[in-house]
N, C-alpha and C positions, 0 to 999 in steps of 0.2 A: 420271422417269428421269434427267434432266439433273443432278439433285441427288445421285443415288446414286453416280455415278462419282467426283465430287470427294470426297465423304465417304469412300468406300471407299479412295481413294488416300491421304487424310489418315490414316485408321486404319492402313493398311498401313505408312505412313511412321513413325507413332508406334510401332507394334509393332517395326519394325526398329531404331529408335533405342533403345527400351527394352531390346531384346535385346542390343545392342552395349554398353550401359551395364552390364548384368548380367554380360556376359562380361568386361568390363574389370575390374569389381569382384572377380570370382571368380578371375581369372587372377593371374599373377605379374608382369605387366609394370610394376606400380607399385613393385616391390621391387628392391633391388640384387641382383646375382648372388652376390656374396661373402656368406658367412654370418658371423654374429657370435654371441657369447654375452652374455647379459644375466642378471645376478644381482640379486635384490632381494626386497622383502617385498610379498606380495599385499595389496592394499587393497580389491579388489573382484573378484568372480567373476560372470560372466554366461553361463549355458548356455542359449542360445536362438538360433533362426535369425536371420539367415542364417549367422552364424559365432559360436560361443562365443568369449569373450575374457576376459582378465584385465587388471586394472590393477595394475602393479607399480611400487612406489616404489624408486628407486635414488638414489645420490648425485647423479646427473645430472637428477633429476626423475622424474615419473610417466610410465611407458611403457604404451601399449596393446599387449598381446600377443594377437594373433588366433590362433585355432586353426582346425581344419578345419570342415567343415559338421557339424551335430550328430551325424549317423549315423557319419561318419568319426571324429570325436572319441571317440564312445562305443566304436567298434570298437577304438580304441587303448587302451581301458580307462579313459580320463579321463571322470569324471562330475562332477556338482555336489558330490559328497562328496570329490573328490580333492584339492582345495585350498580353504583357508579364509583369511579375513582374518588376517594375522599370520604366515602360513607363509612360510618362505624358499623361493625358487624359482630354478631356473636354467633359462633358456630358450635354445635354439639355434635360429636362424632367419635370415630375411632382412629387413633393415630397409627402411623406406621410402626411395626415392630422394630425397625431399624431406627434407633434413637438418634443417629446422626442425620436422619432424613426428616425434614420439617414438612410432613405431608399427613393429611387426615382425610378420611371419607366422612363427609357430613351427613348426618341423619336429619338434622334440623338447622335452619338458618333464621336468624332474626336480623332484620335490617329495615331502617326507616319506619319503625313502628309496626311492621308486618312480620308474621311468623310463617315460615314455609316448611312443612313437614315433608322432606324428600323421601325418607324411608320411615313412614309412621309406625310400621310394625317393629321397628328396631329402637324406637325412642325409649330410653329408660327413665 
C-alpha cells in the first residue's frame, strides 16, 4: 500500500503536466494578438493531427502555417486537395511571439481562388 500512494501521486502529476502542455500548444498564448498577412508558395502540405499545416516559401524564408484541428479545418472546406506544392497562397493569422520563429496560426487561407475561414470568429 505504501508504494501505491506515491505512484498514484506521480501519475496524477504527470497527467496534470501533460494536460497543461496540450492546453498551451492548442491555445493562442504563443501567438501575437495582432494579425498579419503572409503570401508565398506552398512547398509542403500536411493534413494530420494535431494540426494540419503548410510550409510556405516567402522572400523572408520558409514559414510554417498552422491550421485548426483536422475536423475544424475540414469544416472550413480545406482538405488535402485544397493546396498543392507550387500553389500561391495568402494566409491571414497570428504569428509566433518568438520573432526568430517563422510560424503562424492561420485564421483564413486563400488559395486557388478559394477562401477558407479556419477560425471565422477570429478574422479581423
